[in-house]
C-alpha positions as CSV (number, residue, x, y, z in Angstrom):
1,X,32.3,-17.8,-31.0
2,X,31.1,-18.5,-27.6
3,X,32.6,-19.2,-24.4
4,X,31.9,-19.9,-21.3
5,X,32.7,-17.9,-18.9
6,X,31.9,-18.3,-15.0
7,X,31.4,-15.5,-12.4
8,X,32.5,-16.4,-9.0
9,X,31.8,-14.1,-5.3
10,X,34.5,-13.9,-3.1
11,X,36.6,-11.8,-0.6
12,X,39.6,-13.8,-0.3
13,X,38.9,-15.6,1.9
14,X,35.4,-17.4,1.2
15,X,33.8,-17.9,-2.1
16,X,30.2,-18.2,-3.9
17,X,31.5,-20.2,-7.2
18,X,29.7,-20.3,-10.1
19,X,29.2,-24.0,-10.7
20,X,27.2,-23.6,-14.1
21,X,28.8,-20.5,-16.4
22,X,26.7,-18.9,-19.0
23,X,27.8,-19.5,-22.2
24,X,29.1,-15.6,-23.8
25,X,29.6,-14.2,-27.1
26,X,33.5,-12.5,-25.4
27,X,34.7,-11.3,-22.8
28,X,32.9,-7.8,-23.5
29,X,29.7,-9.7,-23.0
30,X,30.3,-11.1,-19.7
31,X,32.0,-8.1,-18.5
32,X,28.6,-6.2,-18.8
33,X,26.5,-9.8,-17.5
34,X,28.7,-8.8,-14.7
35,X,27.6,-5.0,-14.0
36,X,24.3,-5.9,-14.5
37,X,24.5,-9.1,-11.7
38,X,26.3,-6.8,-9.2
39,X,23.5,-3.6,-9.7
40,X,20.9,-6.4,-9.1
41,X,23.0,-7.3,-5.8
42,X,23.3,-3.9,-4.5
43,X,19.7,-3.2,-5.6
44,X,18.3,-6.2,-3.0
45,X,20.7,-3.4,-0.6
46,X,18.2,-0.6,-1.5
47,X,20.8,1.3,0.0
48,X,25.0,1.7,0.4
49,X,25.5,-0.8,3.0
50,X,29.1,-2.4,3.9
51,X,27.9,-5.9,3.2
52,X,29.6,-6.3,-0.4
53,X,33.1,-4.6,1.3
54,X,35.9,-6.6,0.8
55,X,34.4,-8.8,-2.3
56,X,34.5,-8.5,-5.5
57,X,33.5,-11.3,-9.2
58,X,36.2,-12.8,-10.4
59,X,35.3,-13.3,-14.0
60,X,37.1,-16.8,-15.1
61,X,37.2,-18.5,-18.3
62,X,36.6,-22.0,-19.0
63,X,39.7,-23.2,-18.8
64,X,39.7,-21.2,-14.9
65,X,41.5,-18.3,-16.0
66,X,40.9,-15.2,-13.9
67,X,40.4,-12.5,-17.3
68,X,38.5,-10.0,-15.5
69,X,38.0,-8.5,-11.7
70,X,35.5,-6.5,-10.6
71,X,34.9,-4.9,-6.8
72,X,31.6,-5.0,-5.2
73,X,32.4,-2.1,-2.8
74,X,29.7,0.2,-2.0
75,X,28.1,2.8,-4.3
76,X,29.3,4.1,-7.0
77,X,30.9,1.1,-8.9
78,X,34.5,1.6,-9.1
79,X,37.2,0.5,-11.4
80,X,37.3,-2.9,-13.3
81,X,40.7,-4.6,-13.8
82,X,41.7,-6.9,-16.7
83,X,44.0,-10.1,-15.7
């Protein structure tokens, strides 16, 4: 059964909301999508920078519950956490 997941970016003060979300098979698919999106953000920067320092991607489910957090810290990708 598919669920809708949202991929919000925040530094704790500012938030860039994902108002559309994606219908995905499960949390594993959502985390995989998030990691690819973060890799694309980093590729656009071309070199390690502090642009995303302190930012994180918060994955929420259809009810707004945070289910996973991935820091956007400069390279390499740091540990993710389950909520």
